[in-house]
C-alpha positions in Angstrom: -22.1 13.6 12.9 -20.4 14.0 9.2 -19.6 12.0 6.1 -17.5 9.0 6.5 -17.3 9.1 10.2 -19.6 7.7 13.1 -20.9 4.4 11.3 -17.9 4.3 8.8 -16.1 1.1 9.0 -18.9 -0.8 11.0 -19.9 -2.3 7.4 -16.9 -3.1 5.8 -14.0 -4.5 7.6 -11.3 -3.7 5.1 -11.4 0.0 4.1 -9.4 1.5 1.3 -6.2 2.1 3.5 -6.4 -1.5 4.7 -6.9 -2.9 1.5 -3.9 -1.2 -0.2 -1.7 -2.5 2.5 -2.7 -5.9 1.5 -2.5 -5.4 -2.2 1.1 -6.7 -2.8 0.0 -9.8 -0.4 -3.3 -10.6 -2.7 -1.1 -10.2 -5.7 1.3 -12.6 -4.3 -1.7 -15.3 -3.2 -0.1 -14.8 0.3 -3.5 -13.6 2.2 -5.7 -16.1 4.3 -8.7 -16.9 2.8 -11.0 -14.7 4.6 -8.3 -11.7 4.0 -8.4 -12.4 0.2 -12.4 -12.4 -0.1 -12.6 -9.2 2.0 -9.8 -7.5 -0.6 -11.4 -8.9 -3.5 -14.6 -7.4 -2.3 -13.4 -4.1 -1.8 -11.3 -4.2 -5.0 -14.8 -5.0 -7.1 -16.4 -1.7 -5.5 -13.5 0.8 -5.5 -12.1 2.2 -8.5 -9.1 4.0 -6.6 -7.9 0.8 -5.0 -8.4 -1.1 -8.5 -6.2 1.4 -10.1 -3.4 1.1 -7.1 -3.5 -2.7 -7.4 -2.7 -2.1 -11.5 -0.1 0.2 -10.3 1.6 -2.6 -8.0 1.3 -5.2 -10.9 3.4 -3.3 -13.5 5.8 -2.0 -10.6 6.1 -5.9 -10.0 7.2 -6.6 -13.6 9.2 -3.4 -13.6 11.4 -4.9 -10.6 11.7 -8.4 -12.0 13.1 -6.8 -15.3 15.5 -4.6 -13.4 16.7 -7.7 -11.1 17.3 -9.8 -14.4 19.2 -6.8 -15.9 21.3 -5.5 -13.1 24.9 -6.9 -13.7 26.0 -8.6 -10.7 23.2 -7.7 -8.2 20.8 -10.4 -6.6 17.8 -9.8 -5.0 17.3 -13.0 -3.2 20.9 -13.1 -2.1 21.1 -11.1 0.6 17.7 -11.4 2.1 18.6 -15.5 2.0 21.6 -14.2 4.0 19.7 -12.6 6.7 17.3 -15.7 6.5 20.1 -18.0 7.2 21.7 -15.8 10.2 18.6 -16.0 11.9 17.9 -19.7 11.0 14.3 -18.7 10.0 12.7 -20.8 7.4 10.9 -18.5 5.0 7.4 -19.6 4.2 7.6 -18.7 0.5 10.1 -16.4 -1.4 8.8 -14.3 -4.4 10.3 -11.0 -5.5 7.2 -9.1 -4.2 6.9 -10.7 -1.0 10.6 -10.1 -0.2 9.9 -6.5 -0.7 6.5 -5.9 0.8 5.3 -9.0 2.4 3.7 -7.8 5.8 3.8 -9.6 9.1 2.5 -9.0 12.4 5.8 -9.6 14.1 9.3 -8.0 13.6 11.5 -11.2 12.5 12.1 -12.3 9.2 9.4 -9.5 7.7 11.5 -6.5 9.1 15.1 -8.2 8.0 13.9 -9.6 4.7 11.7 -6.4 3.6 14.7 -4.0 4.7 17.4 -6.0 2.9 15.2 -6.5 -0.3 13.8 -3.0 -0.5 17.0 -1.0 0.2 18.6 -3.0 -2.5 16.2 -1.6 -5.1 15.9 1.9 -3.6 20.0 1.7 -4.0 19.7 1.0 -7.6 17.3 3.4 -8.7 17.4 6.4 -5.8 19.8 9.1 -5.2 22.3 8.4 -2.1 20.3 10.7 -0.1 17.2 8.9 -0.2 19.0 5.7 0.0 20.8 6.7 3.2 17.3 7.6 4.5 15.7 4.5 3.6 18.8 2.8 5.3 17.7 4.4 8.8 14.4 3.2 8.4 15.5 -0.2 7.8 18.1 0.1 10.8 15.1 1.4 12.8 13.2 -1.9 11.9 16.0 -4.3 12.6 16.6 -2.4 16.1 13.1 -3.4 17.6 13.0 -6.8 15.8 11.2 -9.5 17.6 9.4 -7.0 20.0 6.6 -8.7 22.3 4.8 -5.5 23.0 4.5 -1.9 22.3 2.6 0.9 23.7 2.0 4.4 21.6 0.5 7.5 23.4 0.1 10.6 21.0 -2.1 13.3 20.1 -3.9 14.2 16.7 -6.1 17.0 15.8 -9.4 15.6 15.3 -13.0 15.5 16.1 -13.2 13.5 19.2 -16.0 11.4 18.2 -14.7 10.9 14.4 -13.2 7.9 13.0 -9.8 7.2 14.2 -8.0 8.3 11.1 -10.3 11.6 10.9 -8.3 14.8 10.8 -9.3 18.2 11.4 -6.7 21.4 10.9 -8.9 23.4 12.8 -9.7 21.2 15.5 -7.6 20.8 19.1 -5.4 17.9 19.6 -7.4 14.9 21.1 -5.5 12.3 22.5 -4.8 8.9 21.0 -3.2 5.6 22.2 -2.3 2.3 21.3 -1.5 -1.0 23.2 -0.4 -4.0 21.0 1.0 -7.3 21.8 2.5 -9.4 19.5 3.6 -12.4 21.6 2.3 -15.1 22.7 -0.9 -13.9 21.1 -1.8 -11.0 19.2 -3.9 -8.7 20.8 -4.7 -4.7 20.4 -6.5 -1.8 21.7 -6.7 1.9 20.1 -8.4 4.4 22.0 -9.4 8.3 21.4 -11.6 10.6 23.3 -15.0 9.4 21.6 -14.4 5.5 20.6 -12.4 2.3 21.3 -11.4 -0.8 19.4 -10.2 -3.9 20.8 -8.9 -6.8 19.7 -8.8 -9.4 22.8 -7.2 -12.5 20.5 -10.5 -13.9 19.5 -12.9 -11.2 18.5 -12.7 -7.4 17.8 -15.0 -5.0 19.1 -15.6 -1.1 18.4 -17.6 0.8 20.5 -18.6 4.4 20.4 -18.5 6.1 23.7 -21.7 8.0 25.4 -23.8 9.7 24.2 -23.8 7.4 21.2 -23.3 4.3 23.0 -23.1 2.2 20.3 -21.1 -1.2 19.4 -20.2 -3.5 16.7 -18.5 -7.0 16.6 -16.5 -8.9 14.4 -16.2 -12.6 15.5 -12.7 -13.2 14.7 -9.0 -11.7 15.5 -7.8 -8.8 13.4 -4.6 -7.4 12.7 -6.3 -3.7 12.2 -9.9 -2.8 11.8 -12.4 0.2 12.2 -9.7 2.7 10.3 -6.8 1.7 12.8 -4.4 0.9 10.5 -2.6 3.9 10.1 -1.4 3.6 13.7 -0.6 0.1 13.5 1.4 0.8 10.5 3.8 2.8 13.0 3.6 0.1 15.6 4.6 -2.4 12.8 7.9 -0.7 11.7 8.6 -3.3 9.0 5.2 -2.4 7.8 5.9 1.4 7.6 9.1 0.8 5.8 7.8 -1.5 2.7 4.6 1.0 2.3 7.2 3.9 2.7 9.5 3.0 0.3 7.4 1.3 -2.2 5.7 4.4 -2.5 8.8 6.4 -2.9 9.8 3.9 -5.6 6.6 3.8 -7.3 5.0 7.2 -6.7 8.0 9.2 -6.3 7.5 10.4 -2.7 10.6 12.2 -1.5 12.7 10.9 1.4 15.0 13.2 3.5 17.3 12.6 6.1 18.9 15.0 8.7 20.6 14.6 11.9 19.9 16.7 15.2 20.6 17.0 18.9 17.8 15.9 21.3 16.7 17.5 24.4 18.6 14.4 26.1 22.0 15.6 24.7 21.9 12.2 22.2 22.2 12.1 18.4 19.1 11.8 16.3 18.5 10.5 12.9 15.0 12.2 11.5 13.6 10.7 8.3 11.3 12.7 6.6 8.8 11.4 4.0 6.4 13.7 1.6 3.6 11.3 1.2 0.9 12.0 -1.8 -2.3 10.5 -1.3 -3.2 10.7 -5.2 -6.6 12.4 -4.5 -7.0 15.6 -6.7 -7.5 18.9 -4.2 -11.1 19.3 -5.5 -12.1 15.7 -4.1 -14.4 15.9 -1.3 -12.7 13.5 1.0 -9.3 15.2 0.4 -7.7 16.0 3.8 -10.5 14.7 5.6 -8.5 11.7 6.9 -5.1 10.5 7.1 -5.0 8.2 4.1 -6.9 11.1 1.9 -4.2 14.0 2.7 -0.8 15.2 1.7 1.6 14.9 4.5 5.1 15.2 5.6 5.9 12.6 8.3 8.6 12.8 9.9 10.4 9.8 12.0 12.7 10.4 14.4 15.4 7.6 15.7 17.9 7.8 18.3 21.3 7.6 16.3 22.7 5.1 19.0 20.1 2.8 19.3 18.4 3.0 16.1 15.3 2.9 18.0 12.2 4.9 16.5 11.4 7.5 19.5 8.8 9.7 17.7 6.4 10.5 15.0 5.2 14.0 13.6 2.6 14.1 10.8 2.1 17.7 9.0 -0.7 18.5 6.8 1.0 19.5 3.6 0.1 22.3 0.9 -0.6 25.9 0.8 1.5 28.5 2.5 1.6 26.8 5.9 2.0 23.3 7.2 -0.2 22.3 10.0 0.9 19.8 12.7 -1.9 17.1 12.6 -0.4 14.3 14.9 2.4 13.9 17.5 3.3 10.7 18.6 5.8 11.5 21.8 5.8 8.2 23.7 6.9 4.5 22.5 7.2 1.8 24.8 8.8 -1.0 23.9 8.7 -4.4 25.6 6.5 -3.2 28.7 4.1 -5.3 30.6 0.4 -4.8 29.4 -1.9 -5.0 32.1 -4.1 -7.8 31.1 -7.5 -5.6 31.8 -6.3 -3.4 28.6 -7.7 -6.4 26.4 -11.2 -6.2 28.3 -14.0 -4.1 27.1 -16.6 -3.7 29.5 -19.8 -2.1 27.8 -22.9 -0.8 29.3 -26.2 -3.1 29.8 -28.1 -0.8 27.6 -25.5 -0.6 24.7 -27.2 -0.7 20.8 -25.2 -3.4 18.8 -25.2 -2.7 14.9 -26.5 -5.8 13.0 -25.3 -6.2 9.1 -28.2 -5.8 6.5 -30.2 -8.8 5.3 -32.1 -8.9 2.7 -35.9 -8.0 2.8 -39.1 -10.0 1.5 -39.3 -6.7 -0.7 -35.5 -6.4 -0.7 -35.6 -5.1 -4.5 -37.6 -2.4 -3.9 -34.6 -0.8 -2.1 -31.7 -2.5 -4.0 -33.1 -0.9 -7.0 -33.1 2.7 -5.4 -30.3 5.5 -6.9 -28.7 7.0 -3.8 -30.5 10.2 -4.1 -33.8 7.9 -3.9 -32.3 6.0 -0.8 -31.4 9.5 0.9 -34.9 11.0 0.4 -36.5 7.7 1.5 -34.2 7.8 4.7 -35.0 11.5 5.5 -38.8 11.1 4.7 -39.0 7.9 7.5 -37.3 10.3 9.7 -39.7 12.9 9.4 -42.7 10.6 9.8 -40.8 8.9 13.0 -41.2 6.0 10.8 -38.5 3.8 12.8 -39.1 0.5 10.9 -38.5 2.0 7.9 -35.6 4.2 8.7 -34.1 0.5 10.0 -33.9 -0.6 6.4 -31.5 2.4 5.7 -29.6 2.7 9.0 -28.6 0.8 12.3 -28.8 0.5 15.0 -32.2 3.0 15.6 -31.3 4.1 18.9 -33.3 6.8 21.1 -30.6 9.4 20.3 -31.0 9.0 16.7 -35.2 9.4 17.4 -34.6 12.5 19.5 -32.1 14.0 16.9 -33.9 13.4 13.6 -37.3 12.7 14.3 -39.8 14.9 12.8 -37.5 16.5 10.6 -38.3 18.4 7.4 -36.4 18.1 3.9 -35.6 21.5 3.0 -33.5 20.2 -0.2 -31.5 17.0 -1.6 -28.9 17.6 -4.1 -27.4 15.1 -6.9 -25.3 12.2 -5.8 -21.6 12.6 -6.6 -18.6 10.4 -5.4 -14.9 10.2 -4.2 -11.8 8.3 -5.3 -11.3 7.2 -1.8 -14.7 6.0 -0.7 -16.8 3.2 -2.0 -19.9 4.4 -1.6 -22.0 7.9 -2.5 -22.4 11.2 -1.2 -25.8 13.2 -1.3 -26.0 17.1 -0.6 -28.8 17.7 1.9 -30.6 20.7 3.7 -33.0 19.6 6.7 -34.9 21.7 9.3 -34.7 20.3 13.1 -38.0 20.4 15.3 -36.3 23.7 17.2 -35.9 25.1 13.7 -32.3 24.6 13.3 -31.2 24.2 9.7 -28.4 22.0 8.9 -26.7 21.2 5.4 -24.2 18.4 5.2 -23.6 15.5 2.7 -25.2 11.8 3.6 -22.9 9.2 2.8 -24.3 6.2 1.5 -22.9 2.6 0.3 -24.6 -0.7 -0.6 -20.9 -3.5 -0.5 -23.5 -5.1 2.1 -24.9 -8.6 2.1 -28.6 -6.9 1.1 -27.0 -5.1 -1.8 -29.4 -1.9 -0.6 -28.1 1.6 0.2 -27.1 1.8 3.7 -26.6 5.5 5.8 -22.6 5.4 6.5 -22.3 8.8 8.2 -23.1 12.6 7.9 -25.9 12.8 9.8 
């Protein structure tokens, strides 16, 4: 396992990328109570997302000011005209919700977001940027009111790592999403080593054998377990609001070209140069999609205006490396109901969120370095009751893997701007003599407020 991988996103449903997708709605008070609580909890523990929240707040003020001084330009009127044409009553209208409000479907959310965001881009961006933005907006309108979508592609990744893990040196592995919008939201995301399913009532992540572990969230979710980036492609209205928000606020570059496809039809190609904001020496840089500088390419059929393909390239250095290729998009095709079923083996090990112990203060007061040492020492002694205070679930696989290890060295904990925990460098020797050096990921944003191993083993 590697840092921030096998166990990551079991502990906290809202990770950095998901939190940032909800920041505008949180700022406007549009989130449901549970989502708002999760967003605020994440902001308390993550300086990077707090900084993003502050930047959006400042952007809101600038947009409001621009809306007041732009002579003869109304920010609300074009949106409301679309609303009335569709005979849809808006739930609530504010400047920022017109720009960035995220919705499950593609009705008012896509139309209102497209009109409002294109308007502000047109006020501030070069003509080429505005044209690229317009193609994105038309793409959203072309697939308004979908009942379902199916995405099938491939990602350069460690097959058993997180859904957003990228590894430029790895081979491509298949990744797939099924999503039903109507009559009830359901979704499934699957890659070689893991699958996540939201059946309309609950959300389950299953790590396939040999890991054979699962975690359940007893509620429906719009995305979870690091799947948000793929949901954003499926929810093209969200893609527009996010890509154009960053183009406006952070100077991302948009470009538009045209080409003839293999089917002989004209294609509109929008490229987005996306910056993650992490310095090059940050430990998490280029390990996950939301922690990488990328060039994102969206291909639309010029006649139907529908999105047909997506490619993502790892940017930087002398050569780009393609890390994602989405070549199949099926709109409004029937989805077999069995897709929403997840038949788990009887011997699956379930993750349980840590609760306070009788001597919880002893562990809550540990530094990340002390917690890492206590965890590895417990593994060395094969004291699995003690190990369970730092890691869940303690499976036979874990016992076979870490039982009887020898600690060679432990380094000083360090942090990443994109991660809510700490990393502790370590070197251990296994029973068979093999030596491993890596970084243990630990975090304490849990009900017990004690350090838990989150990956890197």
